[in-house]
Residue frames relative to the residue before (quaternion, step in Angstrom):
aa qw qx qy qz dx dy dz
X 1.0000 0.0000 0.0000 0.0000 0.00 0.00 0.00
X 0.3480 -0.7457 0.5348 0.1919 3.57 -0.85 1.00
X 0.1867 -0.7789 0.5906 0.0986 3.55 -1.03 0.81
X 0.3923 -0.7166 0.5276 0.2330 3.56 -1.11 0.66
X 0.5214 0.6511 -0.4115 0.3673 3.58 1.24 -0.11
X 0.4071 -0.6706 0.5657 0.2542 3.49 -1.23 0.68
X 0.4278 -0.6958 0.5096 0.2703 3.56 -1.02 0.73
X 0.2889 -0.7618 0.5596 0.1520 3.54 -0.75 1.09
X 0.2254 -0.7791 0.5769 0.0969 3.54 -0.87 1.05
X 0.7895 -0.0582 0.0888 0.6045 3.57 1.00 -0.87
X 0.0310 0.7929 -0.6082 0.0219 3.58 -1.10 0.67
X 0.0040 -0.7703 0.6372 -0.0259 3.56 -1.04 0.87
X 0.1220 -0.7979 0.5893 0.0349 3.58 -0.92 0.95
X 0.0761 -0.7663 0.6374 0.0261 3.55 -1.04 0.90
X 0.1368 -0.7779 0.6098 0.0654 3.57 -0.90 0.96
X 0.1196 0.8009 -0.5725 0.1288 3.57 -0.78 1.04
X 0.8613 -0.1813 0.0992 0.4643 3.55 -0.69 1.18
X 0.8038 -0.3311 0.1586 0.4681 3.57 0.59 1.12
X 0.6902 0.3810 -0.2752 0.5501 3.57 1.27 0.10
X 0.1664 -0.7530 0.6254 0.1189 3.53 -1.20 0.56
X 0.1632 -0.7627 0.6206 0.0805 3.54 -1.11 0.77
X 0.1266 -0.7877 0.6019 0.0344 3.54 -0.93 0.97
X 0.1106 -0.7581 0.6415 0.0394 3.54 -0.90 1.01
X 0.0526 0.8335 -0.5413 0.0974 3.58 -0.45 1.19
X 0.1328 -0.7141 0.6770 0.1187 3.50 -1.25 0.61
X 0.0314 0.8098 -0.5806 0.0784 3.54 -0.76 1.09
X 0.3102 -0.7037 0.6017 0.2155 3.48 -1.37 0.28
X 0.3710 -0.7321 0.5327 0.2063 3.54 -0.78 1.07
X 0.7068 -0.4646 0.3222 0.4253 3.57 -1.28 0.30
X 0.6966 0.4719 -0.2749 0.4653 3.59 1.09 -0.69
X 0.6186 -0.5818 0.3285 0.4133 3.59 1.31 0.10
X 0.5254 0.6270 -0.4205 0.3923 3.61 1.23 -0.22
X 0.2742 -0.7537 0.5780 0.1505 3.53 -0.98 0.89
X 0.0139 0.7997 -0.5996 0.0276 3.54 -1.09 0.74
X 0.3553 -0.6915 0.5995 0.1901 3.48 -1.38 0.50
X 0.0309 -0.7995 0.5995 0.0199 3.59 -0.89 0.86
X 0.1549 -0.7348 0.6533 0.0963 3.50 -1.23 0.67
X 0.0276 -0.8107 0.5840 -0.0327 3.56 -0.68 1.12
X 0.1675 -0.7404 0.6423 0.1058 3.52 -1.07 0.84
X 0.0897 -0.7691 0.6315 0.0404 3.56 -0.90 0.97
X 0.0589 0.7916 -0.6049 0.0637 3.54 -0.84 1.01
X 0.4073 -0.6925 0.5477 0.2338 3.51 -1.29 0.49
X 0.0951 0.7615 -0.6379 0.0641 3.53 -1.08 0.83
X 0.8410 -0.0358 -0.0309 0.5390 3.55 -0.74 1.10
X 0.7128 -0.4844 0.2484 0.4422 3.56 0.97 0.89
X 0.6578 0.4684 -0.3128 0.5000 3.60 1.26 0.20
X 0.4161 -0.6864 0.5388 0.2557 3.54 -1.19 0.63
X 0.0812 -0.7729 0.6286 0.0307 3.54 -1.05 0.87
X 0.1652 -0.7937 0.5830 0.0543 3.55 -1.00 0.88
X 0.0518 -0.7368 0.6731 0.0364 3.52 -1.17 0.77
X 0.0089 -0.8207 0.5689 -0.0528 3.56 -0.72 1.08
X 0.1092 -0.7337 0.6622 0.1057 3.52 -1.20 0.67
X 0.2242 -0.7636 0.5965 0.1040 3.53 -1.14 0.76
X 0.0658 -0.7749 0.6285 0.0157 3.56 -0.92 0.95
X 0.2456 -0.7835 0.5558 0.1300 3.55 -0.61 1.14
X 0.7171 -0.5094 0.2838 0.3818 3.51 -1.21 0.69
X 0.6887 0.4878 -0.3014 0.4438 3.61 0.94 -0.75
X 0.6961 0.4244 -0.2749 0.5097 3.62 1.27 -0.08
X 0.4689 0.7379 -0.4166 0.2492 3.59 1.23 -0.30
X 0.6344 0.5360 -0.3554 0.4288 3.65 0.94 -0.70
X 0.6690 0.4770 -0.2977 0.4861 3.61 0.93 -0.88
X 0.6332 0.5299 -0.3264 0.4602 3.58 1.01 -0.82
X 0.6714 0.5042 -0.2996 0.4529 3.59 0.85 -0.96
X 0.6443 0.5233 -0.3275 0.4514 3.58 0.93 -0.84
X 0.6841 0.4692 -0.2841 0.4808 3.59 0.85 -0.95
X 0.6419 0.5260 -0.3182 0.4583 3.60 0.99 -0.84
X 0.6686 0.5040 -0.2988 0.4579 3.60 0.86 -0.95
X 0.6470 0.5131 -0.3149 0.4679 3.60 0.98 -0.86
X 0.6712 0.5021 -0.2930 0.4599 3.57 0.93 -0.91
X 0.6489 0.5080 -0.3144 0.4713 3.60 0.94 -0.85
X 0.6330 0.5348 -0.3320 0.4506 3.61 0.97 -0.81
X 0.6732 0.4757 -0.2955 0.4829 3.60 0.88 -0.91
X 0.6464 0.5274 -0.3126 0.4542 3.58 0.95 -0.88
X 0.6614 0.5168 -0.3025 0.4516 3.59 0.93 -0.87
X 0.6881 0.4878 -0.2782 0.4596 3.59 1.11 -0.61
X 0.5196 0.6342 -0.4187 0.3905 3.60 1.25 -0.19
X 0.5193 -0.6271 0.4640 0.3490 3.60 -1.06 0.64
X 0.5409 -0.6119 0.4658 0.3406 3.57 -1.12 0.67
X 0.4299 -0.7018 0.5040 0.2620 3.58 -1.00 0.83
X 0.7838 -0.1178 0.1149 0.5988 3.56 0.83 -1.02
X 0.5275 -0.5931 0.4905 0.3597 3.52 -1.25 0.33
X 0.4416 -0.6754 0.5235 0.2735 3.52 -1.06 0.74
X 0.1050 -0.7834 0.6116 0.0362 3.57 -0.83 1.02
X 0.0707 -0.7864 0.6136 0.0111 3.53 -0.67 1.14
X 0.1736 0.8080 -0.5482 0.1287 3.51 -0.87 0.79
């Protein structure tokens, strides 16, 4: 029996201040593996999702650009202190 579901290889979820982030590695029906990053947020009582897909043949370029961007971002001065209460 054929299934339309994608096979999940890895999944990680982060919850932060009303938003959730999902990092997933999956295998498509055709055998291609891909990495997806999804942001889920609530607005007016509804869930909204934004997802990007990175296929295996693009992952090295994606990682390089991501690492460079994170490094620059980490070096920026903090705007304000986070106050939780």
